[in-house]
C-alpha positions in Angstrom: 0.0 0.0 0.0 1.1 3.5 -0.7 1.5 6.4 1.7 -1.8 7.9 0.8 -3.5 4.5 1.3 -2.0 4.2 4.8 -3.3 7.7 5.7 -6.8 7.0 4.4 -6.8 3.6 6.2 -5.6 5.4 9.3 -8.4 7.9 9.1 -11.0 5.2 8.7 -9.5 3.0 11.4 -9.0 5.9 13.8 -12.6 6.9 13.4 -13.8 3.3 14.0 -11.6 3.1 17.1 -13.0 6.4 18.4 -16.5 5.1 17.7 -15.8 1.9 19.6 -14.2 3.7 22.5 -16.1 7.0 22.9 -15.1 9.6 25.5 -12.7 12.5 25.9 -9.3 11.9 24.5 -6.1 13.8 25.1 -5.6 14.9 21.4 -7.6 15.8 18.4 -8.2 14.3 15.0 -4.6 14.3 14.0 -3.8 12.1 17.0 -6.7 9.9 16.1 -5.4 9.5 12.5 -1.9 8.8 13.8 -3.3 6.2 16.2 -5.2 4.6 13.3 -2.0 4.4 11.2 -0.1 3.0 14.1 -3.0 0.6 14.9 -2.8 -0.7 11.3 0.9 -1.6 12.0 0.2 -3.0 15.4 -2.8 -5.0 14.2 -0.9 -6.3 11.2 2.0 -7.4 13.4 -0.2 -9.1 16.0 -2.2 -10.7 13.3 0.8 -12.1 11.5 2.3 -13.2 14.9 -0.9 -15.1 15.8 -1.4 -16.4 12.2 -4.6 -14.4 11.4 -3.0 -12.6 8.5 -1.7 -9.1 7.9 -3.0 -5.7 6.8 -2.9 -5.9 3.1 -5.3 -3.2 1.9 -8.9 -2.2 2.1 -10.7 -5.5 2.9 -12.7 -6.7 5.9 -9.9 -8.7 7.5 -7.5 -5.8 7.3 -10.0 -3.4 8.7 -10.7 -5.7 11.7 -7.0 -6.2 12.4 -6.1 -2.5 12.0 -9.1 -1.4 14.2 -8.1 -3.9 16.9 -4.6 -2.4 16.9 -6.0 1.1 16.9 -8.2 0.3 19.9 -5.2 -1.1 21.8 -3.2 2.0 21.0 -6.1 4.3 21.9 -6.5 2.5 25.3 -2.7 2.8 25.9 -2.8 6.5 24.9 -5.7 7.2 27.3 -3.9 5.4 30.1 -0.6 7.2 29.6 -2.0 10.7 29.0 -5.2 10.4 31.1 
């Protein structure tokens, strides 16, 4: 995936993570996008480690893995900054 694809995926995944974990967050939409992009990397790494697959593009499996990673990063970010 190209850089623009990662940014768009990060935006979508960050919004999904924010929807799954509502509440006040320390940071705005830029932090949410960055957490989404990081979540895609984390979700892909965990998914490949556990044998579920990797984040390969815009498909359902990749969105689930990336969203799971973004939720983990959002929870960690809330814990650290909260």
